MIKEBA-350631 format. One record per residue (C-alpha): residue number from 1; chain; x, y, z; residue in one letter. Coordinates in Angstrom, 2 decimals. Example, Ala and Ser with C-alpha at 12.3 -4.5 7.8 and 13.67 -1.06 7.14 Angstrom:
BEGIN
     n   chain      east     north        up   res
     1       A     12.30     -4.50      7.80     A
     2       A     13.67     -1.06      7.14     S
! end
This chain:
BEGIN
     n   chain      east     north        up   res
     1       A     54.29    -30.66     17.53     M
     2       A     54.05    -26.88     17.38     I
     3       A     55.59    -26.69     20.85     L
     4       A     58.49    -28.86     19.70     L
     5       A     59.08    -26.63     16.65     V
     6       A     58.99    -23.52     18.85     L
     7       A     61.42    -25.13     21.27     L
     8       A     63.85    -25.98     18.44     V
     9       A     63.59    -22.47     16.93     V
    10       A     64.13    -20.82     20.31     C
    11       A     67.07    -23.12     21.07     G
    12       A     68.70    -22.38     17.72     W
    13       A     68.17    -18.64     18.20     S
    14       A     69.74    -18.81     21.65     F
    15       A     72.70    -20.78     20.28     Y
    16       A     73.30    -18.27     17.43     R
    17       A     72.93    -15.34     19.82     S
    18       A     75.55    -16.83     22.14     A
    19       A     77.92    -17.45     19.21     A
    20       A     77.52    -13.88     17.97     L
    21       A     78.09    -12.60     21.50     Q
    22       A     81.35    -14.59     21.72     R
    23       A     82.50    -13.19     18.35     D
    24       A     81.65     -9.66     19.46     L
    25       A     83.53    -10.12     22.71     E
    26       A     86.60    -11.46     20.87     A
    27       A     86.52     -8.42     18.56     S
    28       A     86.25     -6.08     21.54     R
    29       A     89.20     -7.76     23.22     Q
    30       A     91.32     -7.49     20.07     A
    31       A     90.44     -3.80     19.73     A
    32       A     91.27     -3.23     23.40     A
    33       A     94.66     -4.92     22.97     V
    34       A     95.47     -2.74     19.95     L
    35       A     94.32      0.41     21.76     A
    36       A     96.48     -0.50     24.76     E
    37       A     99.48     -1.09     22.50     Q
    38       A     99.02      2.28     20.81     V
    39       A     98.61      3.97     24.22     R
    40       A    101.73      2.26     25.56     Y
    41       A    103.73      3.17     22.49     L
    42       A    102.54      6.76     22.64     S
    43       A    103.73      6.97     26.25     L
    44       A    106.97      5.25     25.36     E
    45       A    107.41      7.64     22.45     A
    46       A    108.11     10.45     24.87     Q
    47       A    111.62      9.06     24.97     A
    48       A    111.68      8.39     21.22     T
    49       A    113.98     10.56     19.19     S
    50       A    112.59      9.86     15.70     T
    51       A    109.25      8.93     14.11     P
    52       A    110.96      5.92     12.47     E
    53       A    111.81      4.38     15.84     V
    54       A    108.20      4.80     16.96     L
    55       A    106.97      3.28     13.69     L
    56       A    109.18      0.21     14.18     H
    57       A    107.98     -0.20     17.76     R
    58       A    104.37      0.14     16.64     F
    59       A    104.78     -2.41     13.81     L
    60       A    106.30     -4.86     16.29     N
    61       A    103.29     -4.50     18.58     A
    62       A    100.84     -4.58     15.66     W
    63       A    102.11     -7.85     14.21     V
    64       A    102.49     -9.39     17.67     Q
    65       A     98.85     -8.58     18.35     G
    66       A     97.97    -10.65     15.30     R
    67       A     99.95    -13.70     16.35     G
    68       A    103.34    -13.16     14.69     A
    69       A    106.13    -15.17     16.25     Q
    70       A    109.06    -13.21     14.85     V
    71       A    109.56     -9.58     15.77     I
    72       A    110.71     -7.04     13.23     L
    73       A    114.19     -5.91     14.04     Y
    74       A    115.47     -2.42     14.53     L
    75       A    119.15     -1.82     13.97     D
    76       A    121.24      1.27     14.52     E
    77       A    120.88      2.59     10.98     S
    78       A    117.19      2.74     10.24     L
    79       A    117.93      3.22      6.54     Q
    80       A    119.39     -0.27      6.32     E
    81       A    116.34     -1.80      7.99     V
    82       A    113.99     -0.19      5.48     W
    83       A    116.02     -1.54      2.54     R
    84       A    115.66     -5.08      3.78     Q
    85       A    112.62     -7.23      3.24     T
    86       A    111.74     -8.18      6.78     L
    87       A    110.15    -11.56      7.23     R
    88       A    107.46    -12.68      9.62     L
    89       A    106.46    -16.20     10.47     T
    90       A    103.30    -17.35      8.76     R
    91       A    100.46    -15.17      9.92     W
    92       A     96.82    -15.45      8.89     K
    93       A     94.91    -12.24      9.60     P
    94       A     91.15    -12.45      9.39     G
    95       A     90.88     -9.32      7.26     A
    96       A     92.66    -10.76      4.23     T
    97       A     92.18    -14.47      4.54     G
    98       A     95.74    -14.87      3.19     G
    99       A     99.08    -15.63      4.75     T
   100       A    101.24    -12.57      5.24     I
   101       A    104.92    -13.28      4.76     H
   102       A    106.77     -9.94      4.89     H
   103       A    106.24     -6.20      4.68     Y
   104       A    107.77     -3.28      2.85     R
   105       A    107.76      0.45      3.53     L
   106       A    106.24      1.87      0.34     D
   107       A    106.16      5.52      1.16     E
   108       A    107.36      7.93      3.79     S
   109       A    106.31     11.51      3.40     Q
   110       A    106.92     14.57      5.52     A
   111       A    103.66     16.24      6.53     I
   112       A    102.91     19.22      8.73     E
   113       A    104.14     18.33     12.20     G
   114       A    105.31     14.81     11.41     G
   115       A    105.56     11.92      8.97     M
   116       A    103.14      9.70      7.07     S
   117       A    104.08      6.11      6.27     Y
   118       A    102.42      3.51      4.04     R
   119       A    103.38     -0.10      4.61     I
   120       A    102.35     -3.01      2.37     T
   121       A    102.25     -6.59      3.63     F
   122       A    102.92     -9.34      1.10     F
   123       A    102.00    -13.00      0.96     G
   124       A    100.17    -15.45     -1.24     G
   125       A    101.55    -18.60     -2.79     E
   126       A    104.61    -16.90     -4.26     D
   127       A    104.97    -14.57     -1.23     E
   128       A    104.98    -11.46     -3.46     T
   129       A    101.27    -10.69     -3.69     E
   130       A    100.33     -7.38     -1.99     P
   131       A     97.64     -8.36      0.52     L
   132       A     97.23     -5.65      3.10     Y
   133       A     98.13     -1.99      3.59     T
   134       A     98.60      0.07      6.70     L
   135       A     98.82      3.89      6.77     Q
   136       A    100.42      5.36      9.91     V
   137       A    100.69      9.08     10.68     V
   138       A    103.13     10.14     13.39     I
   139       A    103.25     13.70     14.69     R
   140       A    105.11     15.49     17.43     G
   141       A    108.53     16.81     18.18     R
   142       A    111.78     15.11     19.20     P
   143       A    111.19     13.28     22.45     G
   144       A    107.38     13.47     22.15     A
   145       A    106.19     11.69     18.99     Y
   146       A    102.84      9.91     18.92     R
   147       A    100.68      8.03     16.45     I
   148       A     97.84     10.33     15.44     T
   149       A     96.19      8.27     12.69     Q
   150       A     96.04      4.60     11.77     L
   151       A     94.23      3.38      8.67     L
   152       A     94.04     -0.32      7.98     E
   153       A     93.31     -1.58      4.48     G
   154       A     92.04     -4.94      3.37     G
   155       A     92.95     -7.09      0.45     Q
   156       A     94.07     -5.35     -2.67     K
   157       A     91.94     -6.00     -5.76     P
   158       A     93.13     -8.74     -8.06     A
   159       A     94.98     -7.53    -11.15     P
   160       A     93.03     -7.63    -14.41     P
   161       A     93.47    -10.86    -16.42     P
! end
């Protein structure tokens, strides 16, 4: 009887260990994909004339890496793109547990050697709830911009009742 209990406990432990290992490997692969996208975009940015173009390219890669089907568009006048509410297909990131529907550029600020951008992603039942924030810092000079900082934020706190 004791041997049977030990066998069950060991089997369960092995099963959980394997499941945790699979989760860890999936997380590593996702991080590697994002790192590769940032590296690729940084190399590609050598031909990029403005930080805004690099930001758009990065956001495309970032949402694609999370399963988005629709790519954010970049038109000739970047100002017009920022005024629009750009839509994504339904996308369920693990960090928020919600469906992200579109994003908005909340802030762009000149900093020493570059620009800082804060982007908010919206979703929820009415598609207007702020769910996720992303802070991107781009530094460099014309023809050689690169992403120097990326801060991802989780769900925003619920408003007080």
